[in-house]
C-alpha positions as CSV (number, residue, x, y, z in Angstrom):
1,X,12.5,9.9,15.8
2,X,8.7,10.0,16.4
3,X,7.1,6.8,15.3
4,X,3.2,5.8,16.4
5,X,2.6,2.4,16.5
6,X,-0.7,0.0,17.2
7,X,-1.1,-3.6,16.3
8,X,-4.4,-4.4,14.6
9,X,-5.8,-7.8,15.0
10,X,-7.3,-8.5,11.3
11,X,-8.0,-11.6,9.7
12,X,-6.7,-13.9,12.8
13,X,-3.1,-11.9,12.8
14,X,-1.7,-8.7,14.0
15,X,-0.7,-6.1,11.6
16,X,1.9,-3.4,13.0
17,X,0.7,-0.5,11.7
18,X,3.4,2.3,12.2
19,X,3.5,6.1,11.0
20,X,6.5,8.3,11.3
21,X,4.7,11.4,12.4
22,X,7.5,13.7,11.8
23,X,8.1,12.9,8.2
24,X,4.3,13.0,7.5
25,X,4.0,16.5,8.6
26,X,6.9,17.7,6.6
27,X,6.5,15.5,3.6
28,X,2.4,15.8,3.4
29,X,1.8,19.5,4.0
30,X,0.3,19.5,0.6
31,X,-2.1,16.9,1.7
32,X,-3.6,17.6,4.7
33,X,-6.7,14.9,4.2
34,X,-3.8,12.2,4.3
35,X,-2.5,13.6,7.4
36,X,-6.0,13.5,8.8
37,X,-6.9,10.0,7.6
38,X,-3.8,8.1,8.9
39,X,-3.8,9.9,12.3
40,X,-7.7,9.2,12.5
41,X,-7.2,5.5,11.2
42,X,-5.2,4.7,14.6
43,X,-8.1,5.7,16.8
44,X,-11.0,4.6,14.8
45,X,-10.2,1.8,12.5
46,X,-13.4,-0.3,11.7
47,X,-11.7,-3.5,12.3
48,X,-14.7,-5.5,11.7
49,X,-14.3,-4.5,7.9
50,X,-11.2,-6.7,7.8
51,X,-12.8,-9.9,9.1
52,X,-14.9,-10.9,6.1
53,X,-15.2,-9.7,2.7
54,X,-12.6,-9.7,-0.1
55,X,-8.8,-8.7,0.2
56,X,-6.8,-7.0,-2.2
57,X,-3.7,-9.1,-1.9
58,X,-5.8,-12.0,-3.0
59,X,-7.1,-10.5,-6.2
60,X,-6.3,-13.0,-9.0
61,X,-7.1,-10.8,-12.2
62,X,-5.3,-8.4,-14.5
63,X,-6.1,-4.6,-15.2
64,X,-6.6,-2.8,-18.3
65,X,-3.4,-1.1,-20.1
66,X,-1.2,-0.9,-17.1
67,X,1.9,0.8,-18.4
68,X,4.4,-1.0,-16.0
69,X,8.0,-0.1,-15.9
70,X,10.9,-2.6,-14.6
71,X,13.8,-1.0,-12.9
72,X,16.9,-2.5,-11.8
73,X,18.7,-0.6,-9.3
74,X,15.7,1.4,-8.0
75,X,16.3,3.3,-4.5
76,X,13.6,0.9,-2.7
77,X,15.4,-2.2,-3.9
78,X,18.7,-0.8,-2.3
79,X,16.9,-0.2,1.0
80,X,15.3,-3.6,1.0
81,X,18.7,-5.3,0.5
82,X,20.1,-3.2,3.5
83,X,17.0,-4.0,5.7
84,X,17.0,-7.7,5.1
85,X,20.8,-7.9,6.2
86,X,20.7,-5.4,9.1
87,X,17.7,-6.6,10.9
88,X,18.1,-10.3,11.4
89,X,18.4,-10.0,15.0
90,X,15.3,-7.8,15.5
91,X,12.6,-9.3,13.3
92,X,12.2,-12.9,11.8
93,X,10.0,-11.8,9.2
94,X,11.6,-10.4,6.0
95,X,8.6,-8.0,5.2
96,X,8.9,-6.3,9.0
97,X,12.8,-6.3,8.3
98,X,12.3,-4.2,5.2
99,X,9.2,-2.2,6.3
100,X,10.7,-1.1,9.8
101,X,14.2,-0.3,8.2
102,X,12.6,1.9,5.4
103,X,10.5,3.5,7.9
104,X,13.4,4.4,10.3
105,X,16.0,5.2,8.0
106,X,14.6,6.3,4.4
107,X,13.5,9.9,4.3
108,X,10.6,9.4,2.4
109,X,9.0,6.7,3.9
110,X,6.0,7.8,6.0
111,X,4.2,4.6,6.9
112,X,4.0,0.9,7.1
113,X,1.0,-1.6,7.2
114,X,-1.5,1.0,6.4
115,X,-5.1,0.1,6.9
116,X,-7.5,0.8,4.0
117,X,-10.8,-0.1,2.7
118,X,-13.3,0.3,-0.2
119,X,-17.0,0.1,0.4
120,X,-19.6,-1.1,-2.2
121,X,-21.0,2.3,-3.4
122,X,-17.5,3.8,-4.1
123,X,-17.1,1.8,-7.4
124,X,-19.7,0.9,-9.9
125,X,-18.8,-2.3,-10.8
126,X,-18.0,-3.5,-7.3
127,X,-20.0,-6.5,-6.9
128,X,-19.3,-7.9,-10.4
129,X,-15.5,-7.5,-9.7
130,X,-15.3,-8.7,-6.2
131,X,-18.3,-11.4,-6.3
132,X,-19.2,-9.9,-2.7
133,X,-20.6,-6.9,-1.3
134,X,-18.6,-6.5,1.9
135,X,-15.8,-4.0,2.0
136,X,-12.6,-4.6,0.1
137,X,-9.7,-4.6,2.3
138,X,-6.0,-4.3,2.6
139,X,-2.8,-2.8,4.3
140,X,-0.3,-0.8,2.6
141,X,3.4,-2.6,3.1
142,X,4.9,0.9,2.5
143,X,3.8,4.1,2.1
144,X,6.1,6.9,0.8
145,X,5.9,10.6,-0.6
146,X,8.4,11.5,-3.1
147,X,8.4,14.3,-5.4
148,X,4.9,15.6,-4.6
149,X,3.3,12.0,-5.3
150,X,1.8,9.5,-2.9
151,X,3.7,6.3,-3.5
152,X,2.1,2.9,-2.6
153,X,4.8,0.4,-2.5
154,X,4.4,-3.5,-1.7
155,X,7.4,-5.8,-1.0
156,X,7.3,-8.9,-3.0
157,X,10.3,-11.5,-2.1
158,X,10.1,-12.6,-5.9
159,X,8.9,-9.4,-7.5
160,X,9.9,-10.6,-11.1
161,X,7.5,-13.6,-11.2
162,X,4.5,-11.7,-9.8
163,X,1.4,-12.0,-11.9
164,X,-1.2,-10.0,-9.8
165,X,1.0,-7.5,-7.8
166,X,-0.2,-4.5,-10.0
167,X,-3.8,-5.3,-9.3
168,X,-3.2,-5.3,-5.7
169,X,-1.4,-2.1,-5.7
170,X,-3.8,-0.6,-8.0
171,X,-6.5,-1.2,-5.9
172,X,-4.4,0.0,-2.6
173,X,-4.2,3.4,-4.3
174,X,-7.9,3.7,-5.3
175,X,-8.8,2.7,-1.6
176,X,-6.5,5.3,-0.3
177,X,-7.7,7.8,-2.7
178,X,-11.4,7.0,-1.8
179,X,-10.5,7.3,2.0
180,X,-8.9,10.8,1.6
181,X,-10.6,12.3,-1.2
182,X,-7.3,12.9,-2.8
183,X,-7.8,12.2,-6.6
184,X,-5.9,9.1,-8.1
185,X,-3.4,11.1,-10.6
186,X,-1.8,12.1,-7.0
187,X,-0.8,8.3,-6.6
188,X,1.8,6.1,-7.9
189,X,2.1,2.2,-7.3
190,X,5.1,-0.2,-7.0
191,X,6.1,-3.4,-6.0
192,X,9.6,-4.5,-5.2
193,X,12.5,-6.8,-4.0
194,X,15.9,-6.3,-3.5
195,X,16.8,-6.8,-7.3
196,X,14.0,-5.3,-9.2
197,X,11.2,-2.6,-8.9
198,X,8.1,-2.2,-10.9
199,X,6.1,1.1,-11.2
200,X,2.9,2.5,-12.7
201,X,0.9,5.1,-12.5
202,X,-2.7,4.2,-11.7
203,X,-5.6,5.5,-14.0
204,X,-9.4,5.0,-13.6
205,X,-9.2,3.9,-17.1
206,X,-7.7,0.9,-16.0
207,X,-10.8,-0.1,-14.4
208,X,-13.0,-0.7,-17.8
209,X,-15.4,-3.1,-17.0
210,X,-14.9,-5.9,-19.7
211,X,-11.2,-6.1,-18.6
212,X,-12.2,-7.7,-14.9
213,X,-14.6,-9.8,-15.9
């Protein structure tokens, strides 16, 4: 097992960015720019971006025509359930219990707490959407590669009741797409708990300006 780890102090707390190098190289061979980005951000993360400005996890608006599928018994929910029960002695935080278990034991999970950002000039309606000109930032809970697609996953303890988790994960995908220059069509998004998973395909048509105002 080869897991790289660095603690990034962002917004007054530490985010344990971890990357499974062996799985990344094995699963990500079709995405050399993803491999490049994930390794580079270990050494050169623009930490000042994360101190101010909007955060994807705090966005409180919906998107246009998301086709969200609810799944009971999804693989990530099963992994979540096991992680919550097995990592109690190692971690007090449920997020880390789930994330670390998936990183160490799931053959598709390549990273956790992955830092990402979006600059004003990378989205036409940036100022109107975020009411700010500072970079949008976020940390991807769980990053997986499955069937040739890059999956953005966010652990939500009560996923069924979430109203804006789809917005959060959509912008995670958009941010990583911009950082890696990998087209958005190669990404999939989801959020989950031990019972439910909600998945969708992010598309630029979801960002019609009128739906965000």
